[in-house]
Z-matrix of the N, CA and C atoms (Angstrom, degrees):
N
C 1 1.501
C 2 1.467 1 109.80
N 3 1.290 2 119.79 1 123.68
C 4 1.457 3 125.14 2 -179.98
C 5 1.531 4 106.71 3 -96.12
N 6 1.304 5 118.34 4 90.03
C 7 1.467 6 124.25 5 176.12
C 8 1.462 7 110.77 6 -153.25
N 9 1.261 8 117.73 7 134.68
C 10 1.464 9 123.59 8 178.54
C 11 1.544 10 106.53 9 -110.87
N 12 1.384 11 116.31 10 109.87
C 13 1.430 12 118.50 11 177.70
C 14 1.484 13 116.26 12 -61.46
N 15 1.306 14 118.38 13 148.59
C 16 1.489 15 123.30 14 -179.55
C 17 1.547 16 108.19 15 -93.53
N 18 1.324 17 110.56 16 151.97
C 19 1.499 18 120.75 17 170.32
C 20 1.524 19 113.64 18 45.38
N 21 1.338 20 117.74 19 -114.82
C 22 1.493 21 122.98 20 -172.02
C 23 1.533 22 111.46 21 -96.42
N 24 1.321 23 117.87 22 14.07
C 25 1.466 24 118.66 23 -179.39
C 26 1.516 25 115.33 24 -91.58
N 27 1.321 26 115.81 25 152.04
C 28 1.489 27 125.25 26 -177.74
C 29 1.496 28 109.89 27 -119.81
N 30 1.290 29 118.89 28 133.15
C 31 1.449 30 122.79 29 172.83
C 32 1.604 31 105.40 30 -99.95
N 33 1.289 32 116.11 31 127.63
C 34 1.425 33 122.26 32 -174.60
C 35 1.561 34 111.25 33 -137.41
N 36 1.339 35 117.41 34 165.22
C 37 1.432 36 123.22 35 175.19
C 38 1.500 37 109.78 36 -128.08
N 39 1.293 38 112.36 37 148.23
C 40 1.515 39 118.25 38 -177.09
C 41 1.584 40 106.91 39 -75.49
N 42 1.390 41 113.36 40 136.32
C 43 1.382 42 120.89 41 175.51
C 44 1.532 43 110.96 42 -88.27
N 45 1.302 44 119.38 43 152.60
C 46 1.482 45 119.29 44 -178.21
C 47 1.539 46 107.93 45 -63.59
N 48 1.318 47 113.59 46 140.01
C 49 1.518 48 120.10 47 179.23
C 50 1.530 49 108.90 48 -72.91
N 51 1.290 50 115.11 49 128.81
C 52 1.474 51 120.57 50 175.20
C 53 1.505 52 108.76 51 -76.17
N 54 1.302 53 117.73 52 143.50
C 55 1.505 54 119.25 53 175.90
C 56 1.503 55 106.68 54 -88.03
N 57 1.356 56 112.05 55 133.76
C 58 1.447 57 118.62 56 -178.84
C 59 1.557 58 107.93 57 -108.62
N 60 1.331 59 113.29 58 146.10
C 61 1.427 60 120.40 59 -177.42
C 62 1.512 61 109.12 60 -128.94
N 63 1.319 62 117.39 61 154.18
C 64 1.389 63 124.33 62 171.69
C 65 1.531 64 108.87 63 -78.25
N 66 1.338 65 117.45 64 170.22
C 67 1.456 66 120.19 65 176.81
C 68 1.472 67 113.45 66 -58.19
N 69 1.312 68 116.08 67 -29.83
C 70 1.497 69 121.83 68 -177.90
C 71 1.541 70 110.56 69 -83.56
N 72 1.334 71 119.33 70 -5.08
C 73 1.490 72 122.57 71 176.18
C 74 1.531 73 111.64 72 98.20
N 75 1.364 74 121.10 73 2.79
C 76 1.433 75 120.58 74 174.63
C 77 1.509 76 111.89 75 -80.30
N 78 1.437 77 114.00 76 145.59
C 79 1.475 78 117.66 77 179.34
C 80 1.481 79 110.32 78 -80.57
N 81 1.340 80 117.96 79 141.29
C 82 1.480 81 119.75 80 170.54
C 83 1.525 82 108.12 81 -74.86
N 84 1.286 83 118.60 82 138.94
C 85 1.469 84 118.62 83 179.70
C 86 1.555 85 110.10 84 -75.81
N 87 1.367 86 115.79 85 129.39
C 88 1.444 87 118.65 86 177.81
C 89 1.476 88 110.89 87 -98.34
N 90 1.323 89 120.80 88 -38.25
C 91 1.435 90 122.76 89 -177.41
C 92 1.529 91 111.23 90 -75.03
N 93 1.282 92 113.73 91 145.45
C 94 1.421 93 119.34 92 174.21
C 95 1.596 94 111.47 93 81.74
N 96 1.282 95 116.97 94 5.31
C 97 1.463 96 119.72 95 -178.45
C 98 1.561 97 108.81 96 -75.68
N 99 1.301 98 114.15 97 134.58
C 100 1.428 99 118.73 98 177.51
C 101 1.483 100 116.89 99 -82.24
N 102 1.380 101 114.41 100 -9.25
C 103 1.476 102 119.79 101 -178.89
C 104 1.541 103 110.54 102 -84.28
N 105 1.326 104 115.73 103 135.68
C 106 1.477 105 118.39 104 178.09
C 107 1.518 106 107.35 105 -97.72
N 108 1.317 107 116.79 106 90.52
C 109 1.459 108 122.97 107 -178.07
C 110 1.538 109 109.08 108 -86.81
N 111 1.302 110 115.99 109 152.73
C 112 1.506 111 121.59 110 176.36
C 113 1.544 112 108.80 111 -66.21
N 114 1.318 113 113.35 112 154.36
C 115 1.463 114 121.45 113 179.11
C 116 1.543 115 107.84 114 -121.58
N 117 1.338 116 116.34 115 159.19
C 118 1.468 117 123.35 116 176.91
C 119 1.521 118 108.41 117 -103.10
N 120 1.307 119 116.46 118 130.71
C 121 1.445 120 126.19 119 177.92
C 122 1.499 121 111.64 120 -124.41
N 123 1.309 122 116.99 121 154.94
C 124 1.501 123 121.50 122 175.46
C 125 1.480 124 108.79 123 -104.01
N 126 1.306 125 117.18 124 130.62
C 127 1.472 126 123.66 125 179.45
C 128 1.515 127 110.44 126 -75.48
N 129 1.326 128 116.53 127 128.03
C 130 1.423 129 123.37 128 -178.81
C 131 1.534 130 111.00 129 -99.52
N 132 1.374 131 115.04 130 -49.62
C 133 1.472 132 119.33 131 -179.81
C 134 1.540 133 104.32 132 -146.42
N 135 1.379 134 113.38 133 158.65
C 136 1.457 135 120.10 134 -178.92
C 137 1.540 136 109.72 135 -129.63
N 138 1.321 137 114.74 136 152.52
C 139 1.474 138 117.07 137 172.52
C 140 1.476 139 114.58 138 -77.41
N 141 1.338 140 116.16 139 173.58
C 142 1.451 141 120.20 140 -171.14
C 143 1.533 142 112.99 141 -73.47
N 144 1.365 143 119.10 142 -15.17
C 145 1.501 144 119.65 143 179.98
C 146 1.500 145 112.60 144 -109.12
N 147 1.297 146 117.73 145 13.80
C 148 1.455 147 121.61 146 174.04
C 149 1.533 148 108.29 147 -75.74
N 150 1.285 149 121.16 148 127.96
C 151 1.434 150 125.60 149 -172.20
C 152 1.573 151 116.87 150 -110.73
N 153 1.358 152 115.22 151 -31.48
C 154 1.472 153 117.88 152 -171.58
C 155 1.516 154 112.89 153 -115.53
N 156 1.292 155 120.14 154 -8.32
C 157 1.483 156 123.35 155 179.49
C 158 1.549 157 107.34 156 -112.69
N 159 1.361 158 113.89 157 142.76
C 160 1.436 159 120.36 158 -178.21
C 161 1.499 160 109.96 159 -123.78
N 162 1.369 161 117.23 160 158.69
C 163 1.426 162 120.68 161 175.87
C 164 1.503 163 111.38 162 -59.94
N 165 1.319 164 118.65 163 138.47
C 166 1.428 165 128.92 164 -176.96
C 167 1.505 166 114.63 165 83.74
N 168 1.327 167 119.51 166 -8.17
C 169 1.475 168 122.33 167 172.59
C 170 1.536 169 112.29 168 -61.87
N 171 1.338 170 114.86 169 147.48
C 172 1.484 171 118.66 170 173.53
C 173 1.473 172 103.96 171 -100.62
N 174 1.340 173 118.14 172 124.26
C 175 1.456 174 122.99 173 -178.06
C 176 1.535 175 111.84 174 -118.70
N 177 1.326 176 114.34 175 155.99
C 178 1.424 177 119.95 176 -178.65
C 179 1.539 178 107.06 177 -112.19
N 180 1.340 179 116.36 178 129.19
C 181 1.415 180 121.67 179 174.69
C 182 1.529 181 113.73 180 -157.08
N 183 1.323 182 118.08 181 166.39
C 184 1.450 183 121.89 182 178.33
C 185 1.502 184 109.24 183 -84.04
N 186 1.359 185 115.94 184 138.16
C 187 1.455 186 118.31 185 -178.76
C 188 1.542 187 111.30 186 -68.10
N 189 1.295 188 118.65 187 -15.33
C 190 1.508 189 119.52 188 174.60
C 191 1.474 190 113.19 189 -67.64
N 192 1.332 191 117.08 190 -24.36
C 193 1.511 192 122.63 191 179.26
C 194 1.448 193 112.52 192 -85.38
N 195 1.360 194 119.33 193 -9.01
C 196 1.475 195 123.49 194 -173.47
C 197 1.470 196 111.07 195 -93.74
N 198 1.364 197 119.41 196 140.67
C 199 1.396 198 126.37 197 173.58
C 200 1.544 199 107.12 198 -95.83
N 201 1.320 200 122.60 199 114.48
C 202 1.453 201 121.82 200 -177.74
C 203 1.512 202 109.73 201 -75.41
N 204 1.357 203 117.42 202 140.62
C 205 1.443 204 124.50 203 172.03
C 206 1.511 205 109.44 204 -103.47
N 207 1.290 206 114.66 205 -37.69
C 208 1.514 207 121.29 206 173.34
C 209 1.491 208 105.74 207 -156.57
N 210 1.349 209 117.46 208 -156.07
C 211 1.476 210 120.32 209 -174.05
C 212 1.444 211 115.29 210 -67.73
N 213 1.419 212 118.14 211 -27.61
C 214 1.463 213 122.15 212 -173.50
C 215 1.515 214 115.00 213 -123.22
N 216 1.291 215 117.40 214 -10.80
C 217 1.482 216 123.05 215 -176.19
C 218 1.533 217 112.78 216 -109.33
N 219 1.351 218 115.94 217 136.06
C 220 1.444 219 120.88 218 -175.97
C 221 1.537 220 109.19 219 -141.14
N 222 1.383 221 116.19 220 156.05
C 223 1.418 222 122.37 221 172.41
C 224 1.507 223 109.22 222 -119.64
N 225 1.348 224 116.02 223 139.80
C 226 1.473 225 122.49 224 -177.80
C 227 1.537 226 107.61 225 -143.97
N 228 1.320 227 113.70 226 150.53
C 229 1.463 228 120.12 227 172.99
C 230 1.534 229 110.84 228 -76.82
N 231 1.384 230 119.04 229 144.26
C 232 1.382 231 121.40 230 -179.06
C 233 1.515 232 113.02 231 -57.62
N 234 1.335 233 117.49 232 -32.82
C 235 1.505 234 123.94 233 -179.98
C 236 1.560 235 110.47 234 -67.65
N 237 1.294 236 119.30 235 -18.51
C 238 1.439 237 120.06 236 -179.91
C 239 1.552 238 113.99 237 -94.36
N 240 1.272 239 114.55 238 2.59
C 241 1.529 240 120.63 239 174.90
C 242 1.467 241 109.33 240 -74.08
N 243 1.319 242 120.02 241 125.89
C 244 1.445 243 122.74 242 177.18
C 245 1.524 244 114.23 243 -77.82
N 246 1.323 245 116.26 244 -34.71
C 247 1.481 246 121.22 245 -178.01
C 248 1.476 247 110.18 246 -176.47
N 249 1.357 248 112.51 247 165.31
C 250 1.424 249 123.02 248 172.99
C 251 1.505 250 110.43 249 -104.63
N 252 1.366 251 120.05 250 128.75
C 253 1.421 252 122.63 251 -176.90
C 254 1.548 253 107.23 252 -80.42
N 255 1.363 254 111.96 253 138.76
C 256 1.426 255 113.52 254 176.65
C 257 1.548 256 109.11 255 -83.21
N 258 1.323 257 116.58 256 146.65
C 259 1.494 258 123.32 257 -176.33
C 260 1.425 259 110.26 258 -92.60
């Protein structure tokens, strides 16, 4: 995606969802869940005023705070990031 975010905005892409299983090997259902759980995204580019997030970081945020650009790319404000995932 050829886009440079402005100011405190972050361009990110959605990471593939990992399948989760119970101890017995059953899959947790993801579809149809009424819970709005945070998702992990990978930072592609950052605006000039972003201070704590860097390109290629994996960040945690709610999809309600994200502005979709297409199926996989989103923009979010740095203040809406819940955390940075350790690698």
